[in-house]
NUNU-555595 format. One record per residue: residue in three letters; y negated, z negated, x negated of N, C-alpha, C in turn. Coordinates in nm, 4 decimals. Layout:
REM NUNU-555595
["ala"; [Y; Z; X]; [Y; Z; X]; [Y; Z; X]]
...
END
This chain:
REM NUNU-555595
["unk"; [7.6628; 10.9482; -0.9835]; [7.5954; 10.8296; -1.0291]; [7.6987; 10.7216; -1.0563]]
["unk"; [7.6762; 10.6499; -1.1606]; [7.7652; 10.5392; -1.1905]; [7.7089; 10.4112; -1.1312]]
["unk"; [7.7994; 10.3270; -1.0915]; [7.7612; 10.2007; -1.0298]; [7.7164; 10.1035; -1.1390]]
["unk"; [7.5998; 10.0426; -1.1246]; [7.5556; 9.9478; -1.2269]; [7.6331; 9.8166; -1.2167]]
["unk"; [7.6527; 9.7527; -1.3296]; [7.7170; 9.6220; -1.3342]; [7.6078; 9.5174; -1.3141]]
["unk"; [7.5978; 9.4625; -1.1948]; [7.4902; 9.3700; -1.1642]; [7.5155; 9.2299; -1.2181]]
["unk"; [7.6322; 9.2078; -1.2773]; [7.6601; 9.0776; -1.3407]; [7.6042; 9.0724; -1.4825]]
["unk"; [7.5763; 9.1892; -1.5394]; [7.5162; 9.1966; -1.6729]; [7.3645; 9.1867; -1.6577]]
["unk"; [7.3006; 9.0874; -1.7205]; [7.1559; 9.0695; -1.7030]; [7.0728; 9.1910; -1.7434]]
["unk"; [7.1136; 9.2604; -1.8489]; [7.0378; 9.3770; -1.8933]; [7.0466; 9.4915; -1.7916]]
["unk"; [7.1668; 9.5157; -1.7401]; [7.1823; 9.6214; -1.6404]; [7.1130; 9.5847; -1.5097]]
["unk"; [7.1159; 9.4568; -1.4731]; [7.0481; 9.4118; -1.3525]; [6.8973; 9.4340; -1.3639]]
["unk"; [6.8409; 9.4005; -1.4791]; [6.6985; 9.4212; -1.5025]; [6.6636; 9.5694; -1.4966]]
["unk"; [6.7458; 9.6528; -1.5579]; [6.7212; 9.7968; -1.5561]; [6.7318; 9.8528; -1.4140]]
["unk"; [6.8281; 9.8029; -1.3368]; [6.8447; 9.8524; -1.1998]; [6.7282; 9.8094; -1.1118]]
["unk"; [6.6809; 9.6869; -1.1287]; [6.5639; 9.6420; -1.0529]; [6.4420; 9.7266; -1.0866]]
["unk"; [6.4240; 9.7591; -1.2143]; [6.3136; 9.8444; -1.2558]; [6.3274; 9.9832; -1.1942]]
["unk"; [6.4509; 10.0324; -1.1892]; [6.4769; 10.1637; -1.1290]; [6.4403; 10.1633; -0.9803]]
["unk"; [6.4792; 10.0575; -0.9078]; [6.4464; 10.0497; -0.7654]; [6.2961; 10.0370; -0.7429]]
["unk"; [6.2274; 9.9606; -0.8286]; [6.0820; 9.9480; -0.8141]; [6.0119; 10.0807; -0.8387]]
["unk"; [6.0697; 10.1651; -0.9218]; [6.0082; 10.2935; -0.9532]; [6.0271; 10.3995; -0.8462]]
["unk"; [6.1258; 10.3773; -0.7575]; [6.1519; 10.4758; -0.6525]; [6.0382; 10.4785; -0.5518]]
["unk"; [5.9910; 10.5950; -0.5204]; [5.8902; 10.6164; -0.4155]; [5.7656; 10.5313; -0.4375]]
["unk"; [5.7318; 10.5052; -0.5621]; [5.6165; 10.4205; -0.5923]; [5.4874; 10.4803; -0.5373]]
["unk"; [5.4700; 10.6090; -0.5549]; [5.3488; 10.6751; -0.5062]; [5.3403; 10.6654; -0.3541]]
["unk"; [5.4531; 10.6839; -0.2853]; [5.4526; 10.6772; -0.1395]; [5.4217; 10.5361; -0.0896]]
["unk"; [5.4687; 10.4345; -0.1619]; [5.4339; 10.2972; -0.1228]; [5.2842; 10.2762; -0.1319]]
["unk"; [5.2213; 10.3252; -0.2394]; [5.0763; 10.3104; -0.2552]; [5.0015; 10.3911; -0.1497]]
["unk"; [5.0516; 10.5103; -0.1172]; [4.9878; 10.5921; -0.0137]; [4.9938; 10.5202; 0.1207]]
["unk"; [5.1092; 10.4656; 0.1560]; [5.1231; 10.3931; 0.2811]; [5.0305; 10.2732; 0.2877]]
["unk"; [5.0227; 10.1990; 0.1785]; [4.9329; 10.0837; 0.1746]; [4.7872; 10.1269; 0.1870]]
["unk"; [4.7506; 10.2343; 0.1206]; [4.6128; 10.2838; 0.1286]; [4.5786; 10.3288; 0.2705]]
["unk"; [4.6717; 10.3934; 0.3384]; [4.6459; 10.4395; 0.4753]; [4.6315; 10.3196; 0.5693]]
["unk"; [4.7149; 10.2172; 0.5517]; [4.7021; 10.0962; 0.6336]; [4.5668; 10.0301; 0.6099]]
["unk"; [4.5278; 10.0173; 0.4838]; [4.3980; 9.9561; 0.4534]; [4.2824; 10.0404; 0.5078]]
["unk"; [4.2969; 10.1715; 0.5030]; [4.1937; 10.2579; 0.5602]; [4.1835; 10.2353; 0.7110]]
["unk"; [4.2959; 10.2150; 0.7774]; [4.2940; 10.1863; 0.9202]; [4.2232; 10.0557; 0.9512]]
["unk"; [4.2439; 9.9552; 0.8670]; [4.1763; 9.8266; 0.8864]; [4.0262; 9.8417; 0.8628]]
["unk"; [3.9882; 9.9158; 0.7595]; [3.8459; 9.9381; 0.7318]; [3.7801; 10.0124; 0.8475]]
["unk"; [3.8452; 10.1164; 0.8979]; [3.7903; 10.1918; 1.0110]; [3.7749; 10.1001; 1.1318]]
["unk"; [3.8725; 10.0118; 1.1511]; [3.8643; 9.9197; 1.2644]; [3.7409; 9.8301; 1.2539]]
["unk"; [3.7160; 9.7743; 1.1353]; [3.6014; 9.6853; 1.1199]; [3.4681; 9.7606; 1.1211]]
["unk"; [3.4657; 9.8814; 1.0683]; [3.3424; 9.9601; 1.0688]; [3.3038; 9.9984; 1.2115]]
["unk"; [3.4029; 10.0208; 1.2948]; [3.3754; 10.0631; 1.4329]; [3.3642; 9.9447; 1.5298]]
["unk"; [3.3322; 9.8280; 1.4784]; [3.3056; 9.7149; 1.5667]; [3.4166; 9.6125; 1.5765]]
["unk"; [3.5159; 9.6202; 1.4930]; [3.6219; 9.5209; 1.4935]; [3.7249; 9.5375; 1.6035]]
["unk"; [3.7272; 9.6520; 1.6673]; [3.8242; 9.6763; 1.7739]; [3.9090; 9.7978; 1.7389]]
["unk"; [4.0314; 9.7953; 1.7849]; [4.1172; 9.9110; 1.7649]; [4.0673; 10.0274; 1.8488]]
["unk"; [4.0682; 10.1437; 1.7889]; [4.0397; 10.2658; 1.8627]; [4.1438; 10.3693; 1.8218]]
["unk"; [4.1255; 10.4904; 1.8635]; [4.2239; 10.5946; 1.8373]; [4.2439; 10.6177; 1.6876]]
["unk"; [4.1348; 10.6229; 1.6126]; [4.1434; 10.6546; 1.4703]; [4.2072; 10.5414; 1.3906]]
["unk"; [4.1641; 10.4190; 1.4144]; [4.2224; 10.3077; 1.3394]; [4.3684; 10.2868; 1.3782]]
["unk"; [4.3989; 10.3010; 1.5046]; [4.5371; 10.2876; 1.5489]; [4.6272; 10.3942; 1.4894]]
["unk"; [4.5760; 10.5170; 1.4840]; [4.6552; 10.6262; 1.4256]; [4.6779; 10.6041; 1.2771]]
["unk"; [4.5749; 10.5591; 1.2065]; [4.5909; 10.5323; 1.0635]; [4.6903; 10.4192; 1.0391]]
["unk"; [4.6812; 10.3140; 1.1176]; [4.7756; 10.2033; 1.1027]; [4.9182; 10.2486; 1.1329]]
["unk"; [4.9338; 10.3276; 1.2375]; [5.0664; 10.3770; 1.2728]; [5.1255; 10.4630; 1.1612]]
["unk"; [5.0463; 10.5560; 1.1106]; [5.0954; 10.6453; 1.0045]; [5.1254; 10.5663; 0.8774]]
["unk"; [5.0385; 10.4733; 0.8416]; [5.0604; 10.3932; 0.7210]; [5.1872; 10.3105; 0.7287]]
["unk"; [5.2076; 10.2429; 0.8423]; [5.3291; 10.1631; 0.8572]; [5.4526; 10.2509; 0.8655]]
["unk"; [5.4408; 10.3679; 0.9242]; [5.5545; 10.4604; 0.9297]; [5.5953; 10.5038; 0.7892]]
["unk"; [5.4972; 10.5289; 0.7038]; [5.5273; 10.5656; 0.5648]; [5.5977; 10.4505; 0.4946]]
["unk"; [5.5457; 10.3288; 0.5101]; [5.6053; 10.2128; 0.4428]; [5.7474; 10.1862; 0.4917]]
["unk"; [5.7705; 10.1985; 0.6206]; [5.9054; 10.1779; 0.6740]; [6.0002; 10.2869; 0.6261]]
["unk"; [5.9519; 10.4103; 0.6199]; [6.0348; 10.5208; 0.5696]; [6.0731; 10.4979; 0.4230]]
["unk"; [5.9822; 10.4436; 0.3442]; [6.0123; 10.4145; 0.2040]; [6.1215; 10.3086; 0.1942]]
["unk"; [6.1133; 10.2053; 0.2760]; [6.2161; 10.1003; 0.2743]; [6.3516; 10.1591; 0.3120]]
["unk"; [6.3547; 10.2451; 0.4127]; [6.4799; 10.3071; 0.4548]; [6.5370; 10.3944; 0.3436]]
["unk"; [6.4529; 10.4733; 0.2788]; [6.5007; 10.5606; 0.1719]; [6.5526; 10.4815; 0.0524]]
["unk"; [6.4852; 10.3724; 0.0169]; [6.5322; 10.2890; -0.0940]; [6.6650; 10.2234; -0.0607]]
["unk"; [6.6821; 10.1823; 0.0650]; [6.8086; 10.1223; 0.1064]; [6.9210; 10.2245; 0.1003]]
["unk"; [6.8933; 10.3455; 0.1453]; [6.9944; 10.4515; 0.1368]; [7.0317; 10.4818; -0.0077]]
["unk"; [6.9319; 10.4852; -0.0960]; [6.9578; 10.5084; -0.2375]; [7.0472; 10.3978; -0.2934]]
["unk"; [7.0149; 10.2741; -0.2596]; [7.0928; 10.1614; -0.3090]; [7.2374; 10.1690; -0.2590]]
["unk"; [7.2570; 10.2028; -0.1324]; [7.3926; 10.2143; -0.0784]; [7.4709; 10.3246; -0.1481]]
["unk"; [7.4055; 10.4399; -0.1715]; [7.4733; 10.5491; -0.2440]; [7.5076; 10.5067; -0.3859]]
["unk"; [7.4173; 10.4370; -0.4484]; [7.4365; 10.3974; -0.5877]; [7.5477; 10.2931; -0.6012]]
["unk"; [7.5575; 10.2040; -0.5028]; [7.6553; 10.0972; -0.5101]; [7.7910; 10.1353; -0.4523]]
["unk"; [7.8015; 10.2532; -0.3917]; [7.9290; 10.2970; -0.3330]; [8.0316; 10.3163; -0.4433]]
["unk"; [8.1527; 10.2825; -0.4116]; [8.2607; 10.3037; -0.5057]; [8.2849; 10.4532; -0.5250]]
["unk"; [8.3102; 10.4957; -0.6463]; [8.3376; 10.6391; -0.6667]; [8.4674; 10.6791; -0.5973]]
["unk"; [8.4682; 10.8020; -0.5474]; [8.5880; 10.8528; -0.4783]; [8.7016; 10.8671; -0.5763]]
["unk"; [8.8168; 10.8178; -0.5373]; [8.9334; 10.8225; -0.6272]; [9.0157; 10.9454; -0.6029]]
END
């Protein structure tokens, strides 16, 4: 992978678009699971129970994993090529 020139506005825009496109489906899945956990919580009386807690945990775990993977991608992409 070549390192993008972030001082060039066109390359910066393209790189931002590239980062937004990474793991897009997983971000939506994580958000949907978190929202499902909140809905389950309110349907079951507004209190946390096993099901809502598990859904919230899994949803946030997915979202955190996506952030970690995007950060790793960015670090690999910005690393200087081996000489």
